[in-house]
C-alpha positions, 0 to 999 in steps of 0.5 A: 282636636289637634290642629296645626295652622301653617302661617302666621299672617292674617289668614292663619292668625284669624283661623287660629283664633276662631279655632282656639275660641271654639276649644280646639288645641291649636299650634301655629307655625310662623316660621319666625315671621308672626304677622306674615310675609304677604300680609306685611306687604298688603295695602290692607284695603277692606272692600268689595270694590267694583270689577268683581262678579256678583257672587264674589262681591257678596262674599266680600261684603260678608267679609266686611261685616265680619270685621265689625263682628270681630272688632266687637269681640276683641274691642279696642285693640283691633283698630280699623279705620272705617272712614270709607274710600274716595275713588276717581279715575280718568274715565268718569263715565266708566267709573260711574257705570261701574259704581252704579252697578254695585249700588244696584246690588245694595252696596253703599256707594254713590257719586259725590261732587268736588265739594262733597269730596273736600268734606270727606278729605279736606287735605287734598290739593284739588278734587275731581268733578265727580268721585265715588264715596264708599263709606262701608270700606276701611283699612287696617295695619295688616301685620299689627292686626295679625299679631292681635289675632295671634295674641287673642288665639294664645289667650284661648290656649293656642301655641304660637311657635316660631318653627318652620315647616319642611314638609307635610306628612301623609300616611295611609292616604291622609295628612297626619301632621308636619315635619318641623325644623327638628321634629315631626308634629302630629295633628288631626288636621293641618291648615295650610295658610302660608301664602305663596308657600302653599303651592310648594308644600301642597305640591310635595304631597301631590296636591296641585294649587294653581297660582298666578302670584303677583308682585306688589310694592308699598312705600311708606312715609315717615309719620305725619299728623292726621292727614287722610280720613280714609282711603284715597284711590286716585289715578296718580296713587292709591294711599291711606294713612296708618294709625301710626301716622305713616302714609302708605301708597301702593303699586301692583305690577300685575305680572310685570317685572320688579322695578330695577331701582326700588328706591327710585320706584318708592320715591316716585310713589311718594312724589305722587302723594306729595302732588295730592296733599296740601302738606306734600312737602312734609312727606318723606320716605321711611321704608318700602317693601316689595312682596309676592302676593299669593293669587290663585290662577283664576283670581278667586280664593281657594278655601276648604278641605282637599278631597284626595288628601283628608286632614288637609285644609287649604286657604290661599287668596289675594283678598286676604285682608277683606276676607280674613275675619270671615274665612277664619270663622267659616274655616273653623266651622268646617274643620270642627263640624266636618260639614261644608259651608254652602257659601264657600262651595265656589271656592274649593280647590276641586274647581281646577280638576282637569285644568 
């Protein structure tokens, strides 16, 4: 079976790997950006964080476990920090209630004292009276991880191309391939994993993907010695440390406008980091990125075949880091077996019919 995957970010790379390892003939079209665009701008937190509905929470827990499975398959080259997260807010009662709900669902999270928080993260300036520690959570270097998955897909025969896609090609009521930069490429299935470009590419063949994309901003420090054990999610800043030593801190504009001065915005983020760390004076700016994160209109993933246009499989979601390993495996199973996977039923594009 010949399959084209459009998009070289973490979702496309995972789907390509899981298809290739099952013997499919896979071509990944990266548009010259292996590692992706939205992926590179991700905070890269693997979690089933509070605030999610029970079914989506359970999908995300499966997503966390699938990263362990994939790490077992790929070994040391798939580097993931599994040291958990430490979270606190200014509204302690609400935080305790929210995390208690997840604990009642079986999520390994608990409220810890300031002394326990200090054991988890010894290089913070101060500690709240109470914080939530979630040891199941982790983080990874997003673009590097996508590259690892693309390389693993290539080892199983996938072709990783720098070509871009001008349009999807449909004939006789089904998708038959894509129009690349120079030639038409024929395929039995096309997987659309192109982030915000999914809406445009699908729309051109009459498939509406409702999106509410959101701006995200990351600042990264120059490399530092080991400073953070896991993720620290404080009111002042959400931060983690990459394997290369860089502190990554993020901001989400939730539908608001981009900052007028990105350099100043990045410095403000890093100033928050400096105020949280005992080694704050050593935190200096290295880079910052502003990206548009793909978010379906209702905030939930869109995964699956498009009923009105056979041959097209869509995957678009904001929680791509948490779900990539799971979605890669389940999408490969659905495409190759031509049978739907039950746990993906709530996440089909058809839920928007009539909206």
